[in-house]
C-alpha positions in Angstrom: 3.6 30.6 -15.8 2.9 27.7 -13.4 1.3 30.1 -10.8 -0.9 31.5 -13.5 -2.0 28.0 -14.6 -2.9 27.1 -11.0 -5.6 29.8 -10.9 -7.3 28.2 -14.0 -7.2 24.6 -12.8 -10.6 23.4 -11.4 -11.4 20.4 -9.3 -13.0 18.9 -12.4 -9.7 19.2 -14.2 -7.8 17.4 -11.4 -10.4 14.7 -11.2 -10.4 13.9 -15.0 -6.5 14.1 -15.2 -6.1 11.6 -12.4 -9.0 9.4 -13.6 -7.2 9.0 -16.9 -4.0 8.1 -15.1 -6.0 5.6 -12.9 -7.1 3.9 -16.1 -3.6 3.6 -17.6 -1.0 3.6 -14.8 0.4 0.0 -14.8 3.6 -1.0 -13.2 3.4 -0.2 -9.5 4.3 2.9 -7.4 7.7 3.6 -9.0 6.1 3.7 -12.5 3.2 5.9 -11.1 5.8 8.4 -10.0 7.1 8.5 -13.6 3.6 8.9 -15.0 2.8 11.8 -12.7 6.0 13.7 -13.5 5.4 13.3 -17.2 1.8 14.6 -17.0 1.9 17.3 -14.3 5.4 18.6 -14.6 6.3 18.1 -18.3 3.0 18.2 -20.2 0.5 20.2 -18.2 3.2 22.2 -16.2 0.9 22.4 -13.2 3.8 22.2 -10.8 7.6 22.7 -11.2 10.3 20.0 -11.0 11.5 21.0 -7.5 8.1 21.0 -6.0 7.4 17.6 -7.5 10.6 16.1 -6.1 9.7 17.6 -2.6 6.4 15.7 -2.8 8.1 12.5 -3.7 10.5 12.9 -0.8 7.7 13.6 1.6 5.6 10.6 0.5 8.6 8.2 0.8 9.0 9.6 4.4 5.3 8.9 5.3 3.6 5.5 5.9 1.1 4.5 3.3 0.9 4.2 -0.5 3.6 6.6 -1.8 2.3 7.1 -5.3 -1.3 7.8 -4.1 0.1 10.3 -1.6 2.1 12.0 -4.3 -1.1 12.4 -6.3 -2.9 13.8 -3.2 0.0 16.2 -2.7 -0.3 17.5 -6.2 -4.1 18.0 -5.8 -3.6 19.7 -2.5 -1.0 22.1 -3.9 -3.5 23.1 -6.7 -6.9 23.3 -4.9 -6.3 22.5 -1.2 -8.2 19.8 0.5 -10.8 19.5 -2.3 -8.0 19.1 -4.8 -6.4 16.3 -2.8 -9.8 14.5 -2.6 -10.3 14.8 -6.4 -6.8 13.5 -7.1 -7.5 10.5 -4.8 -10.9 9.7 -6.3 -9.7 9.9 -9.8 -6.6 7.8 -9.4 -8.2 5.2 -7.1 -11.6 4.9 -8.7 -10.9 2.7 -11.7 -8.9 0.0 -10.0 -11.3 0.0 -7.0 -14.3 -0.5 -9.3 -12.6 -3.4 -11.2 -11.6 -5.2 -8.0 -15.0 -4.8 -6.3 -16.5 -6.3 -9.5 -13.9 -9.1 -9.5 -14.8 -9.9 -5.9 -18.5 -9.9 -6.7 -17.9 -12.4 -9.5 -16.0 -14.8 -7.2 -18.5 -14.3 -4.4 -21.5 -15.1 -6.6 -20.1 -17.3 -9.4 -17.2 -19.2 -7.7 -18.5 -22.6 -8.9 -18.3 -21.4 -12.5 -14.7 -20.1 -12.2 -11.9 -22.6 -13.0 -9.9 -23.6 -9.9 -6.9 -23.6 -12.2 -7.3 -19.9 -12.9 -7.2 -19.1 -9.1 -4.2 -21.4 -8.8 -2.4 -19.3 -11.4 -3.2 -16.1 -9.6 -1.9 -17.5 -6.3 1.3 -18.7 -8.0 2.2 -15.3 -9.5 2.1 -13.8 -6.0 5.2 -15.8 -5.1 7.2 -14.2 -7.9 5.7 -10.7 -7.3 6.6 -10.6 -3.6 10.0 -12.1 -4.3 10.5 -9.4 -6.9 9.4 -6.7 -4.4 11.8 -7.9 -1.7 14.7 -7.9 -4.1 13.8 -4.4 -5.4 13.4 -3.0 -1.9 16.7 -4.6 -0.8 18.8 -2.4 -3.1 17.5 0.8 -1.5 17.0 -0.3 2.1 19.7 -2.8 3.0 23.0 -0.8 2.8 24.7 -1.8 6.0 25.0 -4.4 8.7 22.3 -2.8 10.9 19.8 -2.8 8.1 20.4 -6.5 7.5 20.0 -7.1 11.2 16.6 -5.4 11.4 15.4 -7.5 8.4 16.6 -10.8 9.8 15.3 -10.3 13.3 11.9 -9.1 12.0 11.6 -12.1 9.6 12.6 -14.7 12.2 10.2 -13.2 14.8 7.2 -13.2 12.5 7.9 -16.6 11.0 7.9 -18.2 14.5 5.5 -15.8 16.2 3.1 -14.4 13.6 0.6 -11.8 14.8 -0.5 -8.3 14.1 0.8 -7.1 17.5 4.2 -8.6 16.8 4.3 -6.9 13.4 3.6 -3.6 15.1 6.2 -4.3 17.8 8.9 -5.1 15.2 8.3 -1.8 13.5 8.3 0.2 16.8 11.5 -1.4 18.1 13.2 -1.0 14.7 12.3 2.7 14.8 13.6 3.2 18.3 16.9 1.4 17.7 17.2 3.1 14.3 16.9 6.5 15.8 19.9 5.7 18.0 22.1 3.6 15.6 21.6 6.0 12.6 22.0 9.2 14.7 23.7 12.0 12.7 26.0 14.6 14.2 25.3 18.2 13.7 21.7 17.8 12.5 18.7 19.5 13.9 17.1 17.6 16.7 14.2 19.7 17.9 11.0 20.6 16.0 9.8 24.1 16.8 6.0 24.1 17.1 5.8 27.9 16.8 7.1 27.7 13.3 3.8 26.4 12.0 0.2 27.7 12.4 -1.9 25.8 14.9 -4.7 25.0 12.4 -2.2 23.1 10.3 -1.8 20.5 13.1 -5.5 19.5 13.1 -5.2 16.7 10.5 -2.3 15.2 12.3 -4.1 15.4 15.7 -7.1 13.7 14.0 -4.8 11.0 12.5 -3.3 10.1 15.9 -6.6 10.4 17.7 -8.3 7.9 15.4 -5.2 5.6 15.7 -5.7 5.5 19.4 -9.5 5.6 19.6 -10.3 2.9 17.0 -8.7 0.0 19.0 -10.3 1.3 22.1 -13.8 1.3 20.5 -13.1 -2.0 18.9 -12.6 -3.7 22.3 -15.7 -2.0 23.8 -17.9 -3.0 20.9 -16.3 -6.3 20.2 -19.3 -7.8 18.4 -19.6 -4.9 16.0 -17.9 -5.9 12.7 -18.1 -2.4 11.2 -16.1 -0.8 14.1 -13.6 -3.7 14.0 -13.0 -3.4 10.3 -12.6 0.4 10.6 -9.9 -0.2 13.2 -8.2 -2.9 11.1 -8.0 -1.0 7.8 -7.2 2.4 9.4 -4.4 0.9 11.5 -3.0 -1.0 8.5 -3.1 2.2 6.4 -1.2 4.0 9.2 1.6 1.4 9.5 2.5 0.5 5.9 6.1 1.5 5.3 8.1 0.5 2.2 5.5 0.3 -0.5 2.1 -1.3 -1.3 3.4 -4.8 -1.1 3.8 -4.5 2.7 0.0 -4.4 3.0 0.0 -8.1 2.2 1.4 -9.5 5.5 -0.5 -6.9 7.6 -3.9 -7.7 6.0 -3.2 -11.5 6.0 -2.7 -11.6 9.7 -5.8 -9.4 10.5 -8.2 -11.0 8.0 -7.1 -14.5 7.1 -5.7 -15.6 10.4 -8.9 -14.3 12.1 -11.1 -16.2 9.7 -12.8 -13.2 8.1 -11.4 -14.0 4.6 -10.6 -17.4 3.0 -6.8 -17.7 2.3 -7.2 -18.9 -1.3 -9.6 -16.0 -2.0 -7.2 -13.6 -0.4 -4.2 -14.6 -2.5 -6.2 -14.8 -5.7 -7.4 -11.3 -5.2 -3.9 -10.1 -4.5 -2.7 -11.7 -7.7 -5.5 -10.1 -9.7 -4.7 -6.7 -8.2 -1.3 -6.8 -10.0 -2.9 -7.0 -13.4 -4.8 -3.7 -13.2 -3.7 -0.1 -13.2 -3.7 2.2 -10.2 -2.6 1.8 -6.5 -2.3 -1.7 -4.9 -4.2 -0.4 -1.8 -7.4 -0.9 -3.8 -7.0 -4.5 -2.9 -8.8 -3.5 0.2 -12.0 -2.9 -1.8 -11.8 -6.5 -3.1 -11.5 -7.8 0.4 -14.4 -5.8 1.6 -16.8 -7.6 -0.8 -16.2 -10.9 1.1 -16.7 -9.7 4.7 -20.1 -10.4 6.2 -21.2 -7.3 8.0 -24.9 -6.7 7.1 -24.0 -4.2 4.3 -24.0 -5.0 0.6 -20.8 -6.4 -0.8 -20.0 -3.3 -2.9 -20.7 -0.9 -0.1 -18.5 -2.9 2.2 -15.7 -2.7 -0.4 -16.0 1.1 -0.5 -16.0 1.2 3.3 -12.7 -0.8 3.6 -11.2 1.3 0.8 -12.1 4.6 2.6 -10.6 3.5 5.9 -7.3 2.2 4.5 -6.7 5.4 2.6 -8.0 7.8 5.3 -4.6 7.8 7.2 -2.7 8.8 4.0 -5.1 11.6 3.3 -4.8 13.1 6.9 -1.0 12.7 6.8 -0.6 14.4 3.5 -2.7 17.5 4.2 -1.3 17.6 7.8 2.4 17.2 6.9 2.8 19.3 3.8 2.7 22.6 5.7 5.3 21.4 8.2 7.5 19.3 5.9 10.4 21.7 5.6 10.8 21.6 9.4 10.2 17.9 9.9 12.6 16.6 7.3 15.6 18.2 9.1 15.2 16.1 12.3 17.9 13.4 12.3 16.0 11.1 14.7 13.1 10.7 12.3 15.4 10.1 9.4 17.3 7.4 11.3 14.0 5.7 12.5 12.8 5.5 8.9 16.0 3.8 7.7 15.4 1.1 10.3 11.7 0.8 9.6 12.3 0.4 5.8 14.7 -2.5 6.6 12.2 -4.1 9.0 9.4 -4.1 6.5 11.5 -6.3 4.2 11.5 -8.8 7.1 7.7 -8.5 7.2 7.6 -9.5 3.5 10.0 -12.4 3.9 7.8 -13.8 6.7 4.7 -13.4 4.5 6.5 -15.0 1.5 7.0 -18.1 3.7 3.5 -18.1 5.3 0.9 -17.9 3.8 2.2 -17.5 0.3 4.6 -20.4 -0.2 2.8 -22.7 2.2 -0.6 -22.2 0.6 0.6 -22.2 -3.0 2.7 -25.4 -2.9 0.1 -28.1 -2.7 0.4 -30.0 -5.9 2.6 -30.7 -9.0 0.6 -28.1 -10.9 1.4 -25.5 -8.3 5.1 -26.2 -8.6 4.9 -25.8 -12.4 2.9 -22.5 -12.1 5.3 -21.1 -9.5 8.3 -22.0 -11.7 6.6 -20.4 -14.7 5.9 -17.2 -12.7 9.5 -16.9 -11.5 10.7 -17.4 -15.1 8.4 -14.8 -16.5 8.8 -12.0 -13.9 12.4 -12.5 -12.8 14.1 -13.5 -16.1 12.2 -11.7 -18.8 11.0 -8.1 -19.4 7.3 -9.1 -19.4 5.2 -6.4 -17.7 3.8 -7.5 -14.4 0.1 -7.1 -15.4 0.7 -9.3 -18.5 2.5 -11.9 -16.4 -0.6 -12.1 -14.2 -2.8 -12.8 -17.2 -0.4 -15.4 -18.6 -0.3 -17.3 -15.2 -4.1 -17.1 -14.8 -4.7 -18.6 -18.2 -1.9 -21.1 -17.8 -3.5 -22.3 -14.5 -6.8 -22.6 -16.3 -5.2 -24.6 -19.2 -3.4 -27.0 -16.9 -6.6 -27.7 -15.0 -8.1 -29.0 -18.3 -5.4 -31.6 -18.7 
């Protein structure tokens, strides 16, 4: 039945189905996984339960936005590369358009926007990141080694914050994790001959760009476009543990370098929580503020494309070899350590810039306390909490 349905599914069907989900999928990546299952497994019956669970497992294994990658995997299984592209466009489009528009409003009408509203958006980020850390802790911190990776990463990045140190923390965690979490009796060697050579092309391209972009960025140091392509592609390649991990990576690359104002950065991150779709579309908002010679909306699309490009290449390159790859114990051990390390990244970001830049007045303290109360101790949806804090900040600014 499912195989027969696949033959009738067009790229247009995939685009529309994911576009509707992009308009209504609130709640973050875990909720998105639930929405996808309900629509594509239960309602439309485009894929079976086991196939869907395999996709979820794969995308938790890969770096990048897991829910978007699950969507790409569904599209790829139905119509190949074009299906994966339609799934991405449909699911990402609505939130990207909203955030580019929001960035345009702030960029051109900042004097007309209440500073209190922006204060409220910044305050909610404290609770959101704290909530993300606590939620990830339950799955990633299950032994002494995991807590050690988290602690060492957090301390290193609090005292020595930089993009290179973030990368080194992840690399060292992966190396030590492959040794500390080594499993006996598991497959250790991946047989290249088990997979067709053509299926390796997306992965070859993925690693080639990861190596070449920093090289070209140094050669053409004054070219903002190449520099941004490098930044967003590299970040999209290194995000493990969920969309919230993109916050510290982007903050170091864009805020610390002076490309984006810190208050603008955090306000946009807060606003991104109030809309449906993937959190990675925050990159589209950031692009609108970067001076590059291109129009603000075009720059937003440019940044959006390059932060998602690694995920696209990884999904279409890994699906054909997933069954072989998932058996390698070294890779599984590395991922356990990396997932623990990314919690350390978030803890460091929670301290600086989030808390340090959000605690500047009595109003900020009130707003942060309110955000913690709403998100941590009530069942208020995250998007509604963002709206409440934004209007609360605006209201307090009038007093």
